[in-house]
Steps between C-alpha positions, in 0.01 A plus 500: 500500500584419140511138392829405342392173341169367376490128423155489347264751345159391631317826428588740221369851451468625141542878517432676171485848351133553425585773249692258273286258302797266454547481878136413561497234226828347614389484864188313387717250315725450802194448719375219276844336494540520880154355554598208277812457714278502812656811653289745698465830311375846579490798264574860591474810277797719588567861409508857619126540440407165654430480876712240676245312706680187629502446873828412670392145577409443137835636385685265736325201341665575162820314406577672168376803308519487121486855367374575147589847371797730463758598759254747653261221590778295651618800703149533643497131587843529666380770738184304583642151548873520577453580869332159532792318338292387202702448181394659171515356149463772237359426155571800281210628291634855493774666301846523658469239774829477696335337803263250340576186305615596152257286306146370535535119511387317186381205708340631819441160660859389444630833634289465816606139554863615497423759769286263711775238486757748632694547178562872534746741654431770755613860479491708819474876438566762766243771571530845658280684746444868557361686798375858476559724801303823513684820581498633853203715596420729790291222652782250486872535548571166340455377143210258471478198276204547262510238227712207395541326167682198359625446144660231288625738229546848640391788719492829312477851645414756236330827417189538288521641149365834627733528798839663524829314518578334833792531736557142614716430801646147518658336805640145510551347843497847656757650263397786275570376146338738255266789445341455161318768305280267297152390403526213747698197610459125448601242758494161330570139578705286258166380364393860439823588321341397168195723558478878554859505620626377162306772317648761734860392434558253780708183474354155442560283808509123515206396727739316731700814582446627854467866414264788436504758224464874567421686180417874477234587242598776257757649738606858427868421545736279301663392827179338625565138411321172580628311806508133594499448875488198729149379572587494871498881492219729617413798283345820627347730240335838542381741233433871468340662191623836378144633523297355788173639367536310174623167623363148470748240617419130488661177617406188304558131552543310172321784320172385656455598864525878539527730802528878509794667674506839662818709477754383760330165558758223526502159336710220647576217255673172570497137393186319610492183704254376237620349174318382190547137404463444125449157347687453175482216248825328413486634144844665441330760281358652819832569674558861606779575253327329210183701563706817550684459172180418312289782646767770466627378162860496621763395251261499207526699182212733423 
């Protein structure tokens, strides 16, 4: 069960992207500062190529995870720690950085003292979950659940670059909504609306909105438009390639976890019971709209 309030951070995990020198260096500096403040510290390299080796009991002993890296590193941390109700504090050492703090603090000790003294705000972000059901076979008359995945940004169903266009059937709460002829479809949370969804023509959603985005990828029809639906809805998606012998269909969570789909497999997507709790400093420069305007260069002359 997720914790809704943490009064004291007794043990802090420093999770860093081992592939970024700045992340490694900064995590070392935070470790020194936390030791001086007499806070228990553990360090954890985090990335797609790094095995996640923490036992459940060890994870439960952590009160806060400070993540050093880009949004991809924070997305990995969200899927690893959010189910335990552990809040995340992102320090951006990447490029775009919508999820992490906008700036590396000039005074690390002062920054940490603010956090340890409770001078911060919390930002709860909804997640989505997907379940893959394999198509019916001669041995079974019922669809069987095969794999499940959870995402903070998005779940994407798409074809490979060498596969033919897909026919994508979309149902929302049992109602047939659309049949896209497209390269794929993105189902995103409000958090994920500034990621792949934005590049594919989807709308930017305020993180507090209780909705999901449905965005076809390179649809072969001008009538195939992005949708915003209630996050209480359940989506059912199935795909069929035009050429079954040259098809490679994948479903991805946050662009990181990947599963293969067979033609006529079904993916059920809905809002997860798990949410990601982000810790934010009180710096007004890190508000959602300020970061959005700055990152996307809105209202600025070229």
